[in-house]
N, C-alpha and C positions, 0 to 999 in steps of 0.2 A: 504494500500500500504506500503510495507516495505521500509526502508531507501535505500536499494540497488536499488529497482525499481525506487524510486524517482530520485536518482542521475543518474542512467543509462538511464532512459527515458528522462532526462533533458539535455542530450548531444548527439551528433552524430559524434564526432571526438575523436580519441585517438592518443596519441603519444606513439609509442611502440619502445622499445630499444632491440637490439640484440648485440651480441659480438662474433666475430670470430677471432681466433688467436690474442686475446687481442686488436682488433680494434673494438671499439663500433660504432654503427650506430643507428640513431634515425629517425623514419619515422612518418609522420602524415597521418592517413587514416580515412575515414568515417567508422562507424561501426553500426551494429544493434545488438539488444539483444532481447531475447524472455524469457518470464516468465517461460516457460516450461523447459528451459535449463539454470537455473540461473548462473551456473558457466562457461558459454561459451559466448564469444562475437564473432561475425562474421564480416568479411570484405571481400570485393571483390577487386581484384587487377589483373593486367595484368599477366597472368600465367607464362610467361617466363622472367619476369623482374629481374634485379639484386636484388632488394629489396626482392622479393619473395624467391629467392634462398638463401639469407642470413637468412630470416625468417625460412625457412624449415631446414636449417643447424644448427641453434642455439639450444642448449640444454635447455636454459632458456630464457624466455621473461619477460621483465618488461614493464609496461605501466601505463599511467595515462589518465583518461578521460579529455577532454578539455571542461569545462562548457560553455554553451551558454551565461550565465550571472552568476554573483556571483562567489564564489570559491569552492562550494561543488564539490567533485570529488571522484572517486574510483581509487585507486592506488595499484599496487602490483609489487613485484619482484619475485614472486613465481607462475609463469605461464609457460605453454608450448604451442607450436604452431604446427599446422598440416594442411595439405590440407583437406578440408571438403569432406565428401561423399555426401553432399547435393549439388545440382546444383543451379546456379543462377536462372534458370527457376523456380525451386521449391521455391526459397526464394524471387522471384521478388517482390511480393506484400509487403513483410516486408521491403525490401530495399526502395521501393517507398514511403511507409507510413512514415518511420522513417528518411529518408534523403531527405531534400528539394532539388529539382533539379536533383535527381538521374536519372530521365527520360532522361535528356540531355546526361549524361554519357553513358547510355545504347544505345542511338542513335549513339553516336560517336564511342565507342569502346566496346560495349556490347559483341560482338563475341570473344573478346580477354580476357575477364574476367573469373576468377574462384573464388570460395568461399574458404576462409581460416578461421580457428578457433583458437582462443586463449582460452585455458582451464585454468581457475583460480583455484589454489589449496588453496590459502589463500589471503586475501586482506584487505585493510583498506578502510572503507567508511567514508570519512570526510564530515560532513554535513555543513561545512563552518564556518567561523570565529565565535567562541563562541557558536556554536551549537552542539559540541561534535563529536565524531567519534566512530565507531564500527569496531572491528576486526572480520572477518568471515573466517571460514575454511570450505572447501567443501570436 
């Protein structure tokens, strides 16, 4: 298992930042990651929310994973975002497997959700205090 896998599979939340007209915004969302697309993280959000509109309008995205425990994390200021061509129905099992309680979200607002992608161009994988870090470019 690579360091990237260890860290991304050890978290299910990210804080992502956008900036429009010099007004920054920070949002925390659940995310999923698949080994087959290592430079992409996926999240589901209400398709017509203000946060999604800001996300889609931003030229650059910065984010950091929020670890479940410890302080190992993946962080970047070199990413871009877009609406996914994949549907929530296609990714349902991945979301249910990686995000505890996501079934409740689906039951409450599943019909309002769409999938979004953050494409990482380069990132730092910080393995936690004293354990080193790696810079990756995709």
